N, C-alpha and C positions, 0 to 999 in steps of 0.2 A: 872316604869315607866312612862315616860315624858310623859305630859298633854297635849303637844302639841307636832305634828307632827313635827321632828328635819327640821331647816330651811339651805335652803343652806349656808354657811357658818361660819355654824357652826361643833362643832365639833359631832364626830358619835364612836362609843366607839370603839375601836382596833382587827382586824382583826382577830379571834384562827387561828393561821396557821399549828399549832398539834394536831384537830382534825378536821373528814371529815365532810363535811358538804349537806343534801342531795341537794341542789339547786347546789352545784360544779360538787359532783359528776355527777350528772344531763347536764351541762354540760361537760365536756366531756367526755360521751355516745357521744353527737351529735353534737362532733368535734370543742371545741370549744379550745379556749384556759385560757378562765378565774376559774385556777381552781389549786390544792395545790398539792405536792407527795400527803398530805396521802388521798389527796381524790383522785387521781390518783388508790393508791395502792387497795383504795377500792372494785375504778369504773374494777381495772382489773382481784382481785379477783373475784367478782360475776359474771364478763363475762368470765371467767374460768370453773368458772361452770352452769354459764347459757351464753353459747354463742349471745343468742335472744336474749339479752337485750337490745343488741344495735337497733332494731328491732320495741322493744316497746317503746322505746327514740323518735324513729324518729316517725313511726306512731303516738302517746301519741300528738305530734308534728302538724302530719298532719290534724288530727278529729281535735282540738282547728279551726285552720283555717275553717273546713267545717262549725263546729259549730256555730262559730262569726259570718262567711259569713253571715249563714241562717238569725240567730236573725239582724246582721245587716239587710237585708234587706226583706226577707221573710215576718216576724215577727216588722219586725219596730221599735228594742230596740234602744237606743241610748242612755242606761245609765251602764257600766260593771263596775261591783265590784270584781278584779281576786284579789283570797286569791294562796297565795304562790305562787307569782311572777317566782318564778327562777330569773338567771341570762339570760338580754335580750341576744336574740340570734337572729333570724329571724323571721320575721312577728308574733308579738306581740300582744298582744290582740288590744288597740293601731290602731295599723296597720293595721290590716287586716277588723275593727269594720271605720276606720276614711277613708278607700278608700269606701267603699261602705257609706258610711254618716261622710264629712268632722265634722257636727256637732257634733259628736258621743263623749262624755263625760267618762271619764275612768278614774276609781280608781283604784291603786297596791297594795298590800300587804304585805312584807313577813320582818325580823328579822332577818337578813344576813345582815351585814354595805359590807360586797363583796354587794352585790344585791344593799342597798340605793348607792353608789356610781357609780354605771354603770347606777342605773335607772336615776337621774340626769343626770348624759351626754348625756344617749343613747335615754333616752323614752321620747321627746317632740312631742309635741302635732300641731296637724293643725290649724290655726288662727283663726279655725269656734267652734271648738272643745274645749273639757280639757284634760291631763291626768296629773290624780295626780298623786302620792308615797306616803303612807306608810307608818313606821317603828313600827311595831308592831309583837303581836304572836296572831294565830286564839285559841291558848287557849284561851281567853281574847273577847271571841265577844262583847261584850255589848265597849270594848274604840274601835275594829275596828268598829263596826257599830259608834260610836259619832263619829271617826274620819273621814268614808267615809262623813258622810250627813252633811260635811262643804263642798261636792262638787259637789253631787245628791240627786235630787230631790226623797225622797220616801214615794214621796205619788202618782209617776211616776212610772213605771214596770223598772225593773233594770233583768240586765243577772246575777244572781251569779253563778257567777267558780270557784271550786271549783276538779283545775286536779292533781291529786296526792299527794292532801295534807292531805284526813285522813289518808293513809296512819301511819306518820305519830306519829300518835293519836295512843297508842297502846290497851288501851282502852274501847270497844265498846259502853262502856254505854256515855263514855264520847265522845265518834268518834259522839254519836247520841245526847247527848246536845248537839255539838255546832250546827251542819247543823239545831235544831230544833231552838236552840234560831235566827240560823243566819234567817234561811226564815221564819223564824215569825213574822221579820217585810216589806217582803215588802210585799208591798202592790199587791191586784189581780189583772194578766197578766203579772207577774214580770217570768223568767223562771230559774232553778237552771242547772248549765250543771257540773256535776258532771264523773268522772275517777277516778280509783285508781286498782290496781293491783290483779289480782287473781288467785288461787291457779287452778282453772279450764283447764287451758292449759298445759302441759310440767310439769305433777303436781311435780314434784321427783325434777328438776332443781328446777323450782320456789323456790323450798321450802330449796334444795340446797341455794339457791343466799337470802331466808329468812334468814340465819343461818346467813350465809357469813357476813352480811349486821350488823345483830347487833351484833356478836363474836367484827366486825370492829368500833362498838361504830355507827354509820349510822342504827339506829334499823326503820324495813321500813314490816306489819303487812301488809300479804295478807289474805283477806278475800273471800268467795263462792260471787257468780252470784245472790245469792239470797239476800247475808249480803247487797252488795251494791244495788238491789234493792230496798231492806227496805229504805235505803236514801231518797228512792223518796216518801215514802207513804203521802198518803194527798193531792199531786202533777198529774199530768195524763203529761204521759210518749210516747211521740210524735214518729213516726213510727223513726226508729225500732225498736225500746223497749229499756231495754239493751242487749247491746250487744261488741262484742269485737271494742278498737279504729277501729283498720283495715275498718272492716265492716259495720260503719254506714255512712252510706249514701258517698257511696267509691267514686271516680270517675268512670269514665268511662275506659277503657285503651283494648289495644289487648290481652294483661293476663287474663281478669278473673274477678275474684272475689280473694279479696288476701287470705293469710289463717290469721288463729287465732294470736294472738298475749297475752300474759299474762296481758293486761289492761283493764278491761269491762270500759262501759260507757252512757249513754242515758243525753236524753238532758227533762225535763219537767219544764209543766208551773202548774201556783199559781193560781188556780182557781180563 
């Protein structure tokens, strides 16, 4: 891995269009066009065994918006470290945060060359703030932290965004170690925003979807709500705790509380 993030104008690794990538599959489910036949094939296979996956994708994106608005607004957070950025769509972290406070500073991290190309083109900051992209793998948290520190001030509170990222780490111990290493470097008053897939809702369909993705070369591990809650150990969960992404402080609508989907989330502050 390079010591420096790739600068604009430099060469980047060739995009592998023969292997599915979770960021591109997710983009497909959200109705995006930045994906390849292999990604659409996996996306269709998963949707066939679990049609609700599209609702999961949409509710997860809506949760991101609500969480970031709360942090940039009520909580006064001005720094965001967003891991597993994925392909830019609408209401990205920096757009939501800088709409609330134009001075917010955001660092995105992903390891897909296609994401890198689109991030440079589309993830542009307000004049008052900063928006930076780091080409890195979350499995190397030390490198992630080192590069993020070029943009973020680790003596001041930071919101660590881990949305749908730890499901890509199959080993539970490794997933916990990555989370622990990252959270340990955050100063008091920082927040962890975490969301991942669970088998607590529609377990049979969710299990089929998990198996389908694994067989297609895009493995994603589902965890129980209790396991997801454990990722917040040592932190103070804010209301409503660990819940379905559709039910984390949902906006009032005439249709009442939305149904649960198979992704659970939480937002917690570091004492």
